[in-house]
C-alpha positions as CSV (number, residue, x, y, z in Angstrom):
1,X,36.2,0.6,8.0
2,X,33.4,3.0,7.5
3,X,31.6,2.5,4.7
4,X,29.4,4.7,3.1
5,X,26.2,4.1,1.3
6,X,24.7,7.1,0.2
7,X,24.2,9.7,-2.6
8,X,23.6,13.6,-2.9
9,X,20.4,14.2,-0.6
10,X,19.8,10.8,1.2
11,X,20.6,10.9,4.9
12,X,21.7,7.8,6.0
13,X,24.9,6.8,6.3
14,X,26.2,3.0,7.4
15,X,28.9,2.4,9.1
16,X,30.1,-1.1,10.4
17,X,31.4,-2.3,13.3
18,X,32.4,-5.9,12.4
19,X,29.6,-7.6,11.4
20,X,27.0,-5.1,12.5
21,X,26.0,-1.9,10.5
22,X,25.0,1.2,12.1
23,X,22.6,3.8,10.5
24,X,23.1,7.3,10.7
25,X,21.1,10.4,9.9
26,X,22.2,13.8,9.2
27,X,22.6,16.9,11.2
28,X,23.8,20.1,9.7
29,X,25.4,18.2,7.2
30,X,27.2,15.9,10.0
31,X,26.7,12.3,10.9
32,X,24.8,11.3,13.9
33,X,24.2,7.6,14.8
34,X,20.7,7.4,17.1
35,X,20.8,4.4,19.6
36,X,17.0,4.6,19.2
37,X,14.1,6.0,17.8
38,X,11.4,6.9,20.6
39,X,7.6,7.3,18.7
40,X,4.7,8.9,20.1
41,X,1.4,7.9,18.9
42,X,-1.8,9.2,19.4
43,X,-1.2,12.6,19.6
44,X,-3.1,14.3,17.1
45,X,-7.3,14.3,18.2
46,X,-7.9,14.4,14.2
47,X,-5.6,11.3,13.2
48,X,-7.4,9.4,16.7
49,X,-10.5,9.5,14.8
50,X,-9.7,8.6,11.3
51,X,-8.3,5.6,12.6
52,X,-11.4,5.4,15.1
53,X,-8.9,4.4,18.0
54,X,-9.7,6.0,21.4
55,X,-8.2,8.7,22.8
56,X,-5.8,7.7,25.0
57,X,-5.6,8.2,29.0
58,X,-1.7,7.9,28.8
59,X,0.6,9.3,26.4
60,X,1.3,6.1,23.8
61,X,4.7,5.1,23.6
62,X,6.5,2.9,21.5
63,X,10.3,2.5,19.8
64,X,11.8,1.7,16.7
65,X,16.0,0.3,16.5
66,X,18.4,1.9,15.0
67,X,17.9,-0.7,12.1
68,X,14.5,0.5,11.0
69,X,16.5,3.8,9.6
70,X,16.4,3.5,5.9
71,X,16.7,5.9,2.8
72,X,14.0,4.0,0.3
73,X,10.1,4.0,0.7
74,X,8.6,1.3,-0.2
75,X,4.9,0.2,-1.0
76,X,5.1,-3.2,-0.2
77,X,7.2,-5.2,2.5
78,X,7.1,-9.0,3.0
79,X,3.9,-9.2,1.4
80,X,2.0,-6.4,3.6
81,X,0.9,-2.5,2.0
82,X,2.8,-0.1,3.3
83,X,0.9,3.2,5.3
84,X,3.0,6.3,5.4
85,X,2.4,8.7,8.5
86,X,4.5,12.0,8.6
87,X,6.2,13.6,11.5
88,X,7.8,16.1,13.4
89,X,11.0,14.4,14.6
90,X,13.3,15.9,16.9
91,X,16.7,15.1,17.6
92,X,17.9,14.9,21.6
93,X,21.1,16.1,22.5
94,X,21.5,16.5,26.6
95,X,17.9,15.5,27.0
96,X,16.5,18.6,24.7
97,X,15.7,18.7,21.3
98,X,18.6,20.1,19.4
99,X,17.5,19.7,15.9
100,X,14.5,19.0,13.6
101,X,13.5,17.2,10.9
102,X,11.0,15.7,8.8
103,X,10.3,11.9,9.1
104,X,8.0,9.5,8.0
105,X,6.8,6.4,10.4
106,X,5.9,3.8,7.9
107,X,3.3,1.1,9.6
108,X,2.1,-2.3,8.5
109,X,-1.3,-1.3,8.8
110,X,-3.1,-4.9,8.6
111,X,-0.2,-6.5,10.8
112,X,-0.6,-3.6,13.1
113,X,-4.6,-4.4,13.4
114,X,-3.9,-7.9,13.7
115,X,-1.4,-7.7,16.7
116,X,-3.8,-5.2,18.3
117,X,-6.8,-7.3,18.1
118,X,-4.8,-9.8,20.0
119,X,-3.5,-7.9,22.9
120,X,0.0,-8.1,21.5
121,X,3.1,-5.3,20.6
122,X,3.5,-3.7,17.7
123,X,7.4,-4.0,16.8
124,X,6.6,-6.6,13.8
125,X,4.5,-3.5,12.4
126,X,6.7,-0.3,13.3
127,X,9.9,-1.7,13.8
128,X,10.8,-3.4,10.6
129,X,13.8,-3.0,8.9
130,X,13.2,0.7,6.4
131,X,10.4,1.3,8.8
132,X,11.7,5.3,9.5
133,X,12.7,7.6,6.8
134,X,14.1,11.1,7.8
135,X,15.0,14.2,6.1
136,X,18.1,15.8,7.1
137,X,18.1,17.3,10.3
138,X,18.8,21.4,11.3
139,X,19.8,22.7,14.4
140,X,16.9,24.3,16.3
141,X,17.0,26.9,19.5
142,X,13.2,26.1,20.7
143,X,10.5,23.9,19.6
144,X,7.9,26.5,19.7
145,X,5.8,27.5,16.4
146,X,7.5,23.7,14.4
147,X,5.2,22.5,12.2
148,X,5.2,19.8,8.9
149,X,3.5,19.5,5.6
150,X,3.6,16.0,3.6
151,X,2.3,16.3,0.0
152,X,2.1,13.2,-2.1
153,X,2.4,14.1,-5.8
154,X,1.7,17.9,-5.2
155,X,-1.4,16.9,-3.5
156,X,-1.3,18.2,0.3
157,X,-2.0,15.2,2.3
158,X,-0.8,16.2,6.1
159,X,-0.7,19.5,7.7
160,X,-0.3,20.2,11.6
161,X,2.2,21.3,14.3
162,X,3.1,21.5,17.8
163,X,-0.1,23.7,18.9
164,X,-2.5,20.9,17.7
165,X,-0.3,18.5,19.8
166,X,-2.3,16.6,22.9
167,X,1.2,16.2,24.3
168,X,3.7,19.2,23.5
169,X,7.5,18.3,22.7
170,X,8.2,19.5,26.6
171,X,5.4,17.3,27.7
172,X,6.6,14.1,26.3
173,X,10.0,14.6,27.2
174,X,9.2,15.4,31.1
175,X,7.1,12.0,30.7
176,X,9.5,9.9,29.2
177,X,12.1,11.0,31.6
178,X,10.2,9.1,34.1
179,X,11.4,5.6,32.8
180,X,14.0,5.9,30.2
181,X,16.8,7.9,29.5
182,X,17.5,9.6,26.0
183,X,21.0,9.9,24.7
184,X,22.7,12.1,22.3
185,X,21.9,11.5,19.1
186,X,18.4,10.0,19.9
187,X,15.3,10.9,17.6
188,X,11.7,11.6,19.1
189,X,9.0,11.0,16.8
190,X,6.4,13.2,17.8
191,X,3.2,12.1,16.4
192,X,1.0,12.3,12.9
193,X,-1.9,14.8,12.2
194,X,-4.7,13.3,10.2
195,X,-3.9,12.3,6.3
196,X,-2.1,9.1,7.1
197,X,-3.0,6.7,3.8
198,X,-1.0,3.3,1.9
199,X,1.5,4.3,-0.1
200,X,1.4,3.4,-3.6
201,X,4.5,2.8,-5.7
202,X,5.5,6.4,-8.4
203,X,4.0,8.1,-6.2
204,X,6.3,11.4,-4.7
205,X,6.3,12.1,-1.5
206,X,7.6,15.4,0.0
207,X,8.0,16.4,3.9
208,X,9.1,19.3,5.1
209,X,9.2,20.9,8.5
210,X,8.9,24.8,9.1
211,X,9.4,27.1,12.2
212,X,7.9,30.7,12.0
213,X,7.1,30.2,8.5
214,X,10.5,29.3,7.4
215,X,11.0,26.4,5.7
216,X,14.2,24.7,8.0
217,X,14.0,20.8,6.6
218,X,12.8,19.2,3.6
219,X,13.3,15.7,1.8
220,X,11.3,13.9,-1.1
221,X,11.1,10.2,-1.7
222,X,10.1,8.5,-4.6
223,X,7.8,5.3,-3.5
224,X,9.0,2.0,-5.0
């Protein structure tokens, strides 16, 4: 039997299938189960510069499983500090972006750095349980003029939009279609602008996505 494990304002619902539990997000108030989250890294030049990375020759793609979807923002997990990255998240239908929401791509940055130094994949630092938090999603008719803002304790930390992306949503989709299939309900995280940092317990994170100056999706989290 399906079981609900959420309260007003939360975006995640758990539904049990035997011994497994799949996570959901909300689209216009209805439950949607992503099979996967596809993430684009290093898509804003200012963010690349703030982390001291090189501008990649190709689009950087990595994934998070359904089990990474959470509803709690932690300052630390497994002894590792957690870093936040605010992003425009797109929900896919028929291979195209059908809805937009605000997403937090959470990272164990110290672990990621160690893995990168060894030439190893990032999954341990990016795909852990609770590594992806989302606002409710709202239907859109295009990705034009989408932008995001993230404030922490009412201070602006991140701001950016599709016009600043190295790879626009349309270009991202074209390149992804060369090697993978996006199922209905899958989530595309489009990269983060400058201003990332460490989560501190007790901080309030307010994320919103706007289109043509109007807020279309928003959510807040209190860091534990």
